[in-house]
C-alpha positions, -999 to 999 in steps of 0.1 A, spaced: -1 1 0 29 25 9 43 18 -27 10 31 -43 9 61 -21 46 68 -32 38 64 -67 9 87 -64 31 111 -44 55 111 -73 28 116 -99 12 145 -80 46 164 -72 54 159 -111 22 171 -122 24 202 -100 58 209 -111 54 205 -149 18 216 -154 6 232 -122 -3 270 -124 13 276 -90 47 272 -105 41 289 -138 61 320 -132 90 299 -115 88 277 -146 91 307 -172 119 321 -152 138 288 -153 130 284 -192 145 320 -198 175 315 -178 187 281 -186 178 257 -216 190 225 -196 169 231 -167 139 247 -186 140 215 -207 142 193 -176 112 209 -159 90 207 -191 98 171 -194 74 146 -175 99 118 -176 128 139 -167 110 157 -137 95 124 -124 129 109 -122 144 138 -101 113 135 -79 119 98 -74 153 107 -64 139 132 -37 113 110 -25 137 81 -20 164 103 -3 143 122 22 112 100 25 111 64 16 129 41 -7 106 14 -21 136 -3 -37 157 -4 -7 127 -16 13 114 -43 -11 146 -54 -24 174 -45 1 195 -27 -24 225 -8 -13 210 28 -7 228 44 -35 217 20 -60 182 21 -46 180 59 -51 187 54 -87 164 26 -93 137 46 -73 141 74 -97 137 49 -126 105 35 -107 91 69 -104 95 78 -139 80 46 -154 52 49 -128 47 85 -135 45 78 -173 21 49 -168 -4 69 -147 -2 98 -170 -8 75 -199 -40 62 -182 -51 98 -173 -47 109 -209 -66 78 -220 -95 87 -198 -95 123 -209 -99 115 -244 -128 92 -242 
């Protein structure tokens, strides 16, 4: 159950950072001042990877908990997990929106 909450938290945080109106001015400022970070904050897969790193390091690491990996490796794989999970949730949301 905690894995589901972790995935939903990653999806929510990514959605807020990439599409949320509350960060619109911050995103615009970042895009004007840095192509690299502007591209990163505009990409769902890119942002969700970093969100996964953040959640893993500061809150909970599903890979370390479930597979007993070394913390450094688990942080990396948690970023991969977040990216894939956010992509999958986003694909489902877009599918339901276009019905």
